[in-house]
N, CA and C atoms as a LAMMPS dump frame, in Angstrom:
ITEM: TIMESTEP
0
ITEM: NUMBER OF ATOMS
303
ITEM: BOX BOUNDS ff ff ff
-5.0000000000000000e+02 5.0000000000000000e+02
-5.0000000000000000e+02 5.0000000000000000e+02
-5.0000000000000000e+02 5.0000000000000000e+02
ITEM: ATOMS id mol type element x y z
1 1 1 N -19.553 -29.113 -10.382
2 1 2 C -17.985 -28.78 -10.296
3 1 3 C -17.527 -30.1 -9.493
4 2 1 N -16.337 -30.51 -9.525
5 2 2 C -16.563 -31.29 -8.715
6 2 3 C -15.453 -30.993 -7.524
7 3 1 N -15.055 -32.178 -6.868
8 3 2 C -13.971 -31.515 -5.783
9 3 3 C -12.638 -31.154 -6.234
10 4 1 N -12.015 -31.318 -6.983
11 4 2 C -11.055 -31.444 -7.851
12 4 3 C -10.643 -31.007 -8.371
13 5 1 N -11.756 -30.127 -9.119
14 5 2 C -11.902 -28.731 -10.172
15 5 3 C -11.875 -27.54 -8.939
16 6 1 N -12.698 -27.946 -8.164
17 6 2 C -12.557 -27.095 -7.274
18 6 3 C -11.611 -26.321 -6.066
19 7 1 N -10.497 -27.092 -5.939
20 7 2 C -9.335 -27.164 -5.116
21 7 3 C -8.374 -26.575 -6.461
22 8 1 N -8.734 -26.917 -6.942
23 8 2 C -7.502 -26.652 -8.48
24 8 3 C -7.823 -25.459 -8.314
25 9 1 N -9.391 -24.773 -8.846
26 9 2 C -8.766 -23.835 -9.099
27 9 3 C -8.851 -22.196 -6.984
28 10 1 N -8.978 -22.827 -6.29
29 10 2 C -8.516 -22.467 -5.028
30 10 3 C -6.997 -22.239 -5.376
31 11 1 N -6.766 -23.07 -5.396
32 11 2 C -5.043 -22.959 -5.424
33 11 3 C -4.77 -21.537 -6.371
34 12 1 N -5.085 -21.956 -7.468
35 12 2 C -5.108 -19.875 -8.795
36 12 3 C -4.951 -19.24 -8.017
37 13 1 N -6.035 -18.735 -7.137
38 13 2 C -6.869 -17.483 -6.885
39 13 3 C -5.706 -17.212 -5.693
40 14 1 N -5.568 -18.621 -4.829
41 14 2 C -4.408 -18.245 -3.43
42 14 3 C -3.076 -17.587 -5.065
43 15 1 N -2.324 -18.3 -5.21
44 15 2 C -1.717 -18.221 -6.17
45 15 3 C -1.36 -17.292 -6.825
46 16 1 N -2.628 -16.52 -7.317
47 16 2 C -2.937 -14.937 -7.817
48 16 3 C -2.946 -13.98 -6.49
49 17 1 N -3.286 -14.557 -5.797
50 17 2 C -3.203 -13.582 -4.998
51 17 3 C -2.334 -13.251 -3.994
52 18 1 N -1.46 -14.643 -4.346
53 18 2 C 0.369 -13.951 -3.693
54 18 3 C 1.101 -13.626 -4.532
55 19 1 N 0.818 -14.104 -6.125
56 19 2 C 1.893 -12.659 -6.533
57 19 3 C 1.245 -11.468 -6.92
58 20 1 N -0.197 -10.73 -6.473
59 20 2 C -0.681 -9.283 -6.428
60 20 3 C -0.286 -8.815 -5.498
61 21 1 N -0.022 -9.806 -4.127
62 21 2 C 0.35 -9.075 -3.101
63 21 3 C 1.997 -9.017 -2.983
64 22 1 N 2.908 -10.078 -3.377
65 22 2 C 4.358 -9.433 -4.077
66 22 3 C 4.377 -8.452 -4.17
67 23 1 N 3.51 -8.408 -5.86
68 23 2 C 3.795 -6.614 -6.672
69 23 3 C 3.67 -5.473 -5.934
70 24 1 N 2.66 -5.898 -4.966
71 24 2 C 1.757 -4.097 -4.457
72 24 3 C 3.416 -4.132 -3.018
73 25 1 N 3.464 -5.312 -2.498
74 25 2 C 4.896 -4.776 -0.828
75 25 3 C 5.63 -4.435 -2.779
76 26 1 N 6.005 -4.772 -2.762
77 26 2 C 7.343 -4.373 -3.778
78 26 3 C 7.484 -3.05 -5.074
79 27 1 N 6.375 -2.187 -4.709
80 27 2 C 6.078 -1.311 -5.363
81 27 3 C 6.201 -0.069 -4.626
82 28 1 N 6.495 1.029 -5.563
83 28 2 C 7.05 2.011 -4.255
84 28 3 C 6.09 3.662 -4.906
85 29 1 N 5.285 4.043 -3.673
86 29 2 C 4.639 4.792 -3.755
87 29 3 C 5.233 6.049 -2.891
88 30 1 N 4.533 7.522 -3.369
89 30 2 C 5.634 9.193 -3.143
90 30 3 C 4.168 8.991 -2.209
91 31 1 N 4.219 10.185 -1.381
92 31 2 C 3.194 10.816 -0.231
93 31 3 C 4.297 12.227 -0.676
94 32 1 N 3.227 12.894 -0.767
95 32 2 C 3.577 14.569 -0.713
96 32 3 C 2.478 15.235 -0.112
97 33 1 N 3.696 16.093 0.865
98 33 2 C 2.99 17.692 0.741
99 33 3 C 3.807 18.997 0.806
100 34 1 N 3.442 19.606 0.553
101 34 2 C 3.695 20.846 0.473
102 34 3 C 5.323 20.741 0.844
103 35 1 N 6.114 20.478 0.544
104 35 2 C 7.493 20.694 1.716
105 35 3 C 8.504 19.185 1.643
106 36 1 N 7.294 18.604 2.251
107 36 2 C 7.99 16.832 1.831
108 36 3 C 7.655 16.116 0.864
109 37 1 N 8.476 15.28 0.919
110 37 2 C 8.106 14.038 -0.162
111 37 3 C 8.927 13.301 0.563
112 38 1 N 7.687 11.241 0.693
113 38 2 C 8.665 10.507 1.141
114 38 3 C 7.832 9.267 -0.206
115 39 1 N 9.038 7.717 0.478
116 39 2 C 8.882 6.819 -0.641
117 39 3 C 8.796 5.565 0.245
118 40 1 N 7.338 4.993 0.053
119 40 2 C 7.355 4.024 1.017
120 40 3 C 7.348 2.773 -0.021
121 41 1 N 7.287 1.505 -0.034
122 41 2 C 6.77 0.244 -0.238
123 41 3 C 5.355 0.023 -0.359
124 42 1 N 5.239 -0.903 -0.342
125 42 2 C 3.495 -1.6 -0.4
126 42 3 C 3.5 -2.113 0.915
127 43 1 N 4.839 -2.653 1.36
128 43 2 C 5.059 -3.238 2.391
129 43 3 C 4.466 -1.924 4.073
130 44 1 N 4.723 -0.903 3.48
131 44 2 C 4.622 0.212 3.995
132 44 3 C 5.89 0.727 5.135
133 45 1 N 6.784 0.118 3.734
134 45 2 C 8.348 0.108 4.578
135 45 3 C 8.814 1.046 3.938
136 46 1 N 8.727 2.661 4.908
137 46 2 C 9.608 4.235 4.848
138 46 3 C 10.933 3.639 3.818
139 47 1 N 10.489 4.419 2.297
140 47 2 C 12.57 4.2 1.678
141 47 3 C 13.115 5.18 2.255
142 48 1 N 11.902 6.952 2.45
143 48 2 C 13.16 7.821 1.616
144 48 3 C 12.06 8.991 2.321
145 49 1 N 13.081 10.223 2.846
146 49 2 C 11.992 11.138 2.957
147 49 3 C 13.206 12.3 2.528
148 50 1 N 12.259 13.419 1.7
149 50 2 C 13.328 14.608 0.971
150 50 3 C 12.638 15.822 1.548
151 51 1 N 12.838 16.645 2.057
152 51 2 C 12.915 18.067 2.998
153 51 3 C 13.42 18.873 1.733
154 52 1 N 12.09 19.411 1.413
155 52 2 C 12.963 20.788 0.47
156 52 3 C 13.522 21.8 1.508
157 53 1 N 14.409 21.986 1.276
158 53 2 C 15.156 22.886 2.162
159 53 3 C 15.024 24.595 2.195
160 54 1 N 15.05 24.401 0.783
161 54 2 C 15.167 25.891 0.218
162 54 3 C 13.785 26.844 0.213
163 55 1 N 12.77 25.969 0.441
164 55 2 C 11.19 26.679 1.199
165 55 3 C 11.181 26.783 2.084
166 56 1 N 12.156 26.082 3.201
167 56 2 C 11.994 25.643 4.774
168 56 3 C 12.473 27.639 5.509
169 57 1 N 11.751 27.349 6.198
170 57 2 C 12.28 28.314 7.075
171 57 3 C 12.952 27.617 8.558
172 58 1 N 14.001 27.703 8.874
173 58 2 C 14.775 27.498 9.954
174 58 3 C 14.388 27.164 11.261
175 59 1 N 13.167 27.97 10.929
176 59 2 C 12.563 28.731 12.504
177 59 3 C 11.085 27.562 13.061
178 60 1 N 10.886 26.93 12.1
179 60 2 C 9.887 26.028 11.684
180 60 3 C 9.306 24.788 11.793
181 61 1 N 10.651 24.039 12.686
182 61 2 C 10.52 22.985 12.34
183 61 3 C 9.074 21.75 13.441
184 62 1 N 8.729 23.001 13.845
185 62 2 C 6.572 22.147 14.371
186 62 3 C 5.948 21.16 12.952
187 63 1 N 6.484 22.778 11.519
188 63 2 C 5.49 23.285 10.755
189 63 3 C 5.959 21.736 9.847
190 64 1 N 7.499 21.819 9.99
191 64 2 C 8.206 20.92 9.437
192 64 3 C 7.849 19.698 9.257
193 65 1 N 7.429 18.752 10.75
194 65 2 C 6.96 17.337 11.995
195 65 3 C 5.562 17.609 10.949
196 66 1 N 5.225 18.181 11.181
197 66 2 C 3.458 17.969 10.517
198 66 3 C 3.666 17.749 8.785
199 67 1 N 4.107 18.809 8.212
200 67 2 C 4.16 17.987 6.846
201 67 3 C 4.913 16.533 6.37
202 68 1 N 5.794 15.806 6.796
203 68 2 C 6.427 14.51 7.38
204 68 3 C 4.969 14.28 7.362
205 69 1 N 4.681 14.06 8.013
206 69 2 C 2.697 13.167 9.041
207 69 3 C 2.019 12.993 8.249
208 70 1 N 1.759 13.878 6.764
209 70 2 C 0.703 14.596 6.059
210 70 3 C 1.57 13.254 4.548
211 71 1 N 2.349 13.535 4.006
212 71 2 C 3.447 13.187 3.323
213 71 3 C 2.786 11.198 3.736
214 72 1 N 4.079 11.117 4.893
215 72 2 C 3.484 9.394 5.57
216 72 3 C 2.704 8.723 4.726
217 73 1 N 1.445 10.037 5.562
218 73 2 C 0.357 9.587 5.831
219 73 3 C -0.522 9.381 4.092
220 74 1 N -0.297 10.163 3.491
221 74 2 C -0.541 10.295 2.231
222 74 3 C 0.529 9.059 0.834
223 75 1 N 1.152 8.242 1.59
224 75 2 C 1.337 7.103 0.898
225 75 3 C 0.993 5.438 1.276
226 76 1 N 0.331 6.087 2.739
227 76 2 C -0.196 4.847 3.458
228 76 3 C -1.264 5.083 2.506
229 77 1 N -2.115 6.201 2.537
230 77 2 C -3.46 5.788 2.099
231 77 3 C -3.733 5.729 0.112
232 78 1 N -2.262 5.774 -0.412
233 78 2 C -2.038 5.132 -1.628
234 78 3 C -1.612 3.517 -1.583
235 79 1 N -1.246 3.421 -0.668
236 79 2 C -0.97 1.435 -0.497
237 79 3 C -2.496 0.897 0.003
238 80 1 N -2.981 1.789 0.793
239 80 2 C -4.242 0.815 1.224
240 80 3 C -5.39 0.888 0.053
241 81 1 N -5.361 1.965 -0.938
242 81 2 C -6.188 2.175 -1.825
243 81 3 C -6.216 1.064 -3.086
244 82 1 N -4.743 0.885 -3.149
245 82 2 C -3.715 0.495 -4.261
246 82 3 C -4.448 -1.059 -4.066
247 83 1 N -4.278 -1.724 -2.578
248 83 2 C -4.396 -2.599 -2.554
249 83 3 C -5.398 -3.734 -1.876
250 84 1 N -6.573 -2.433 -1.954
251 84 2 C -8.599 -2.445 -1.961
252 84 3 C -8.593 -2.912 -2.738
253 85 1 N -7.995 -2.346 -4.104
254 85 2 C -8.918 -2.017 -5.489
255 85 3 C -7.796 -3.632 -6.306
256 86 1 N -6.524 -4.075 -5.978
257 86 2 C -6.088 -5.199 -5.992
258 86 3 C -6.218 -6.18 -5.384
259 87 1 N -6.365 -6.571 -4.566
260 87 2 C -6.503 -7.835 -3.321
261 87 3 C -8.41 -7.67 -3.817
262 88 1 N -9.577 -7.108 -3.905
263 88 2 C -10.677 -6.924 -3.572
264 88 3 C -11.448 -7.842 -4.802
265 89 1 N -10.367 -7.791 -5.917
266 89 2 C -11.104 -8.005 -6.88
267 89 3 C -11.029 -9.512 -6.649
268 90 1 N -10.062 -9.995 -5.704
269 90 2 C -9.978 -11.947 -5.921
270 90 3 C -11.671 -12.122 -4.602
271 91 1 N -11.882 -10.962 -3.985
272 91 2 C -12.878 -11.344 -3.17
273 91 3 C -14.147 -11.213 -2.899
274 92 1 N -14.559 -10.356 -4.664
275 92 2 C -15.978 -10.113 -5.249
276 92 3 C -17.027 -10.741 -5.06
277 93 1 N -17.763 -11.483 -4.187
278 93 2 C -18.825 -12.151 -4.736
279 93 3 C -18.484 -13.422 -3.694
280 94 1 N -17.487 -13.66 -3.55
281 94 2 C -17.115 -14.583 -1.955
282 94 3 C -18.175 -14.521 -0.753
283 95 1 N -18.196 -15.637 -0.278
284 95 2 C -18.79 -15.392 1.151
285 95 3 C -17.884 -15.283 1.97
286 96 1 N -18.005 -15.096 2.623
287 96 2 C -17.235 -14.551 4.076
288 96 3 C -17.135 -15.788 4.694
289 97 1 N -15.611 -16.936 4.213
290 97 2 C -15.201 -17.829 5.358
291 97 3 C -14.2 -17.441 5.865
292 98 1 N -14.213 -17.292 7.166
293 98 2 C -13.072 -17.64 8.33
294 98 3 C -11.916 -18.315 8.064
295 99 1 N -10.698 -17.901 7.589
296 99 2 C -9.409 -19.26 7.246
297 99 3 C -9.803 -19.772 6.159
298 100 1 N -10.415 -19.2 5.008
299 100 2 C -10.71 -19.397 3.352
300 100 3 C -8.408 -19.383 3.202
301 101 1 N -8.609 -17.896 3.061
302 101 2 C -6.825 -17.161 2.933
303 101 3 C -6.55 -16.614 3.442
């Protein structure tokens, strides 16, 4: 393979990676716990928090705080999983060359 063809292939790979990362960043992920639902973008920026107030005991604020943490962590784990699955396809089988991408 000549150098020009290899550079074109690398440029295409970079373009595809950028497009995939943008898709992930614009995707909404919903994390849930028993009383709380959170929505985050793939950038891990929080969009919304919903609390099921009908099920909430007014005296149990500590439990609510814990449920928010669980829901946030659930959404973050989903983002990380999708990012690893989609972005890992680009680096599978490639040598680890610092600064390549």
